[in-house]
C-alpha positions, -999 to 999 in steps of 0.1 A, spaced: 0 0 0 12 35 -7 21 55 24 -5 79 37 5 116 36 -5 132 69 -11 169 69 17 188 87 11 201 122 0 237 121 12 259 150 -6 290 160 27 308 160 64 301 153 89 325 168 121 333 149 148 340 174 148 335 212 162 366 228 144 383 257 114 394 236 104 360 223 113 345 256 87 367 272 63 356 245 70 319 253 63 325 289 30 343 282 20 314 260 28 289 287 9 309 313 -20 313 290 -22 275 287 -20 271 325 -51 293 328 -70 268 308 -81 291 279 -97 270 252 -86 264 226 -50 267 238 -25 285 215 5 265 204 39 280 197 75 269 188 106 290 188 137 286 167 171 299 178 204 296 160 225 296 192 231 263 210 217 277 243 201 309 256 225 338 257 220 376 258 249 400 251 273 377 269 303 396 256 292 426 277 285 409 310 311 431 327 312 419 363 302 452 380 279 465 352 243 471 363 210 472 343 197 506 333 161 494 337 142 486 369 139 449 378 101 456 379 103 458 341 112 422 338 96 397 314 63 395 332 56 419 361 38 447 343 16 421 326 10 399 356 26 409 390 16 375 404 36 356 377 60 329 389 84 341 362 92 374 378 127 386 388 116 385 425 105 348 420 140 341 406 156 357 436 134 337 459 144 305 440 182 312 444 177 322 481 189 358 475 156 377 479 164 393 513 199 401 503 186 420 472 160 439 493 188 449 517 208 462 487 181 490 483 184 492 445 161 489 415 190 479 392 205 444 394 238 434 381 237 427 343 251 392 350 224 386 376 197 396 351 212 373 325 210 345 350 173 354 356 167 353 318 184 319 316 164 306 345 132 316 326 145 301 294 152 267 311 116 266 323 101 269 288 127 249 271 101 225 257 89 253 234 124 260 220 146 244 194 181 256 197 207 252 170 181 260 144 189 288 119 159 301 100 167 306 63 133 313 48 96 319 54 75 306 25 39 314 17 14 285 17 -15 291 -7 -51 282 -6 -63 294 -40 -50 330 -44 -48 335 -7 -18 329 17 -34 312 46 -3 296 63 34 301 65 62 275 63 92 285 84 123 268 70 154 262 92 185 241 93 196 223 124 230 218 138 236 189 115 225 208 84 192 190 81 162 211 68 133 215 92 100 230 81 74 242 106 39 254 94 23 283 112 -7 306 112 15 334 125 52 341 126 68 364 153 102 378 144 125 385 173 158 385 155 175 409 180 202 435 171 232 434 149 265 452 158 270 484 138 305 491 126 316 522 107 313 517 69 345 501 55 358 490 89 355 452 93 360 434 126 393 415 129 415 399 156 425 434 167 394 455 158 363 446 177 328 456 183 320 459 220 294 431 216 324 407 216 345 424 243 347 398 270 348 369 245 378 384 227 396 394 259 392 358 271 408 346 238 440 367 243 472 346 245 482 335 280 501 362 297 491 389 273 494 423 287 481 449 262 495 484 267 471 504 246 434 504 237 413 528 217 376 529 225 353 546 200 319 558 211 301 581 235 273 559 249 268 536 279 286 507 263 316 529 253 319 542 289 316 507 304 343 494 280 367 522 288 361 518 325 366 480 323 398 481 303 412 508 325 407 487 356 415 453 341 448 463 326 465 486 351 495 493 328 475 500 297 468 534 281 431 537 273 421 563 247 384 572 245 374 588 212 342 608 215 325 630 189 311 651 217 328 672 244 324 643 268 299 616 279 263 629 280 241 618 309 210 598 303 176 613 312 162 590 339 138 615 353 102 604 361 84 625 335 108 616 307 105 579 316 68 581 307 80 576 271 84 539 279 48 535 292 23 515 271 1 546 268 30 564 252 32 537 226 -5 542 218 1 580 214 33 576 193 17 551 169 -13 573 163 8 605 159 15 621 125 50 615 111 61 650 119 52 645 155 69 611 156 101 627 144 99 654 171 93 630 199 122 608 188 144 639 188 131 651 222 136 618 240 167 602 224 186 611 255 166 585 275 183 557 257 206 565 227 243 575 231 239 585 268 256 573 299 246 566 335 256 598 355 273 578 383 296 562 357 304 596 341 313 609 376 336 580 383 354 583 349 359 620 354 371 615 390 396 589 378 408 610 349 412 641 371 431 622 398 456 609 371 462 644 359 469 655 395 494 627 399 510 633 365 504 597 354 475 598 329 463 565 315 427 574 306 429 598 277 397 616 265 398 627 228 368 650 228 351 663 196 371 637 177 367 608 153 388 579 140 400 591 106 420 560 97 431 525 108 462 506 97 464 471 112 496 452 114 509 420 132 519 441 162 489 464 166 468 491 150 479 525 140 449 548 147 446 583 133 424 604 156 411 636 140 399 667 159 366 676 144 371 713 151 407 719 139 411 689 115 444 680 132 452 643 132 470 626 160 486 592 156 476 568 185 492 534 185 470 507 199 471 469 205 433 467 201 405 490 190 370 486 203 341 502 185 311 508 208 291 522 180 257 507 187 234 483 169 208 482 142 178 459 143 180 429 121 157 432 92 136 400 87 125 409 52 153 391 35 139 359 50 106 364 33 113 358 -3 80 356 -22 62 370 8 78 404 2 53 413 -25 25 411 1 42 436 25 32 473 27 60 497 33 61 533 47 71 561 23 106 558 39 108 522 28 104 507 63 78 481 72 43 495 80 33 480 113 -1 479 130 -5 489 167 -6 452 176 29 448 160 15 430 130 31 440 97 7 456 73 1 433 43 -22 429 14 -56 414 21 -47 382 2 -23 373 30 -45 363 59 -19 350 84 1 372 107 37 385 105 46 402 138 77 421 147 95 423 181 121 449 174 127 472 144 95 492 150 110 524 165 96 543 135 60 531 143 60 524 181 87 547 195 119 546 215 108 516 236 102 493 207 134 472 211 139 476 248 133 454 278 109 480 293 78 470 273 84 432 267 57 421 292 30 443 278 41 439 242 39 401 242 4 403 258 -7 425 230 7 401 204 -9 370 219 -42 389 223 -40 398 186 -32 362 176 -60 348 198 -86 374 185 -77 366 149 -82 329 156 -115 335 173 -101 323 206 -109 340 240 -86 370 248 -74 381 282 -55 413 289 -33 394 314 -29 365 289 
């Protein structure tokens, strides 16, 4: 007898990537199932890493989060959730110690441990070592009613998962200056600790150049200055110095869900103004305490006549020449145009990130997408990409929506409420019951 072809399993959603955003979505799915909503929503997440990891190259030992622990993966969605940061602290028997610490901002390593703890608890929803290569349309007549997510596992085997909805959470990609590739001596800060760990045994670098004026740049300069007490650390900043972040209560309202509502509904001219007004809550700004510490250290070195922390203000890197022994860096003063040669063993670019664009994965689906006049994806308030009516399934974005949803679109601050909105949207489109708390 001929074998019987069984129809493929259809998942309510497939998540591409498993960083904090899609981890929050997996938790919300699991908790929705525990509440007994019928029919339950099913989801599978595909992650190219072999295990959960979040910016591990920047888990500097004394670096703290810049967001309150209350803005974890669940609390603003459901304060009673067992996946909260406080539940994690209770699990590891550190709750009272943290309370006594009197801080809202845990160590970054501690928060990574919390995320890993959450990921382990929903591991049945995740397939690691799966790199997504394509999302294909599945037709019913002229309509696209399902999506096939194509991935390759660690052995190179092709895996295809069929879904009614796909949620892209591809994370961020390091941004390097145009024409400046990474190498064994030229790094992006994303790989700082990994590359430092890979230095030859006994290596004692005597000179670093750190490019950038944001939080990561300041943390890198601080870490290298302390870790290598004989090294010269040259910080190259396009400004007069590090600018403080605006962490005031009124400014922080830009991260509230209500602010996302307002931003999404605003005319483009107003969106542009709001982004300009509030960039200093997140972009290229530094925690004031760290600024104070770096200035104190730099000043003390000048007093003692032994300066190791050099600040090249209003400057840029005008050229790099790499050799077997190091990197010859030309630092140009933006005001005078004068160039100063700075020899370095290593150069670290803390020049930010850009959101990974999932559209190259979409192939034939691209013709169903609607773009903004600027060529960016048009995105509904529920994070669903705007498509032609002939595509009836959902393509959702977690990240890369700053132009439609504001400054908090790719941040931890709104993960809990964002995933609730996405699941609510998926459930409503499926005719399933919805619940604001999922």
